[in-house]
N, C-alpha and C positions, 0 to 999 in steps of 0.2 A: 456843157456839162448837166448842168440841173434838168435840161428836157431832156434827156435822152434815163435823165434818173427817174421822173416823175410818172413813166406806168412804171417804173418795175414797183415802187414804191406803193400804188395802188395797187397794185398783182396781190403784195406783200402782208395789205391792211386787208384786205377781203376772202385772204384764205385762213387768213387768220381769227373775222370778223364769228363765227363759229364757236369759237375757243373764247375768244373775252368775252362770249354776250352770257358765263357767267358766272363772269363776276357782277355785283353788282352797279359795281360806279355803272361801267359802260354802261348795262341796262337802266340806269336814270337818266344818263343821255341821251338814249339813242329811244327811248318812252317817253308816253306823258300818260303814263297809265297814274291815278293817285286810290291812294288809299280809304277804305268806306265803301259805302256801299252809295251808286250811282240812286236809287229809284226807291221806292219805300217798298216793292216787290225785295227785291237782291237784300238791306238790313233787315227783312222782315225772314227770310229764310238761311243770314250769315252763318256756321260751322261753330260752336261753345270749341272746338280745337285754335280755331282763327284763331292768330295772332292778336287780332284789333277788333276783334270781338267785343270785348267788353266798351271798347271806345264804339261803334259803329253802333249797339243795342241800347247802350242809355239816349246818344246823340241821335238817334230815333224814334228816341220815348221823347228825348225833350222839341224834337221840333212835333212828334203830330201833339202834346201836350197844349203846345202855345199853341196851334194853329186852331185846338178844339178851342180855347180857353181858361183853358185848369187856368190855376192861379195860382204860381212860384216861382222861384225866378233860375229864369236860364240858365244865366251868366252865372251864379252863384253854386249850381245842381250839377256847370262844366269844372269851376275849379274845384270846390270838394269834393272829383273826382278824379282830376288830374292829381290830387293832395296825395288822395286809395293807392294812384297808379308812381308813386313820388315816393312813399310809404313797402311797394312790393317791391321797390331795391331799382326800380327805372333808372340806368341813366339818363346825363339831357338832352343825348341825341335821340334815345329812346320816347325820351318823352315829349320831347319834337314831331318826332312823327305820328307819336298817338297824338294829342293835340288835334293836327294835319290830318290824319282820318279824318277824326270830329267836327271838325269846323267843316271841309266834301258831305261829309254826311248827314248832316245837321240843312246846313244848305241846298242840298240834291236833293234830300226828302221834302223839306219846303220846296221845292221848284213845283215836284211831283206829284204833292198832294192839295198843292195852293187851287190849282180849277175844278177844285172835284168839289162841288156844295154839299151835298150828301157822305163825305168825309165819316163825318164827326155821330157817324149813328151808337147808337145803344151796342149795342155788340164790341164798340169798340174804345165808345167812353170806356162801358168797365174797361179791358182792360188794357187802357194805359194809364187807365187809375190804380190799379196793382202794381202797375210796375215803375209809376213815378214814387209813389208812397216806397217802396222796394226802394229803387235808386236816391231819395230825399234820406231811407231811413242812416246808407249809405254802404247800404248790399244790391254792390254794382259787379252781379253774377251773371255769366249771361244768359238768363233761361228766358225773358221776355215772351210776351204770350202774343201768341198770332192773335192779329187785329180779326179771327175767326168772318 
């Protein structure tokens, strides 16, 4: 009996898979995509409307500032940023997504730029300095300066 039903079950699941793709749980199960930016370039051009824009850009600046030797506490920056996201009314699940996107972007950007000894040029460090000061002051709006 089970052997005859197995092909039928597979056909039913396969036929309904496109309908299930719209469900977020199915997307998480079938996809390995992580939220956040995978490269320095991707973080640079994140759209302000993107729900993860703030976390992506704060992590992007933190990774760049750490790599370029800025004196600040990256852990405190993330903690302060996450407190701000909590004050904005994000629930525990959304805060977890934001934190994961932040961590993923931080690691990805660091891995992208770590092999470029000329990354920390004057123009980039000037742009990083402006954004880092703004973030350390508590302004996390997603308007980071491009590393011209």
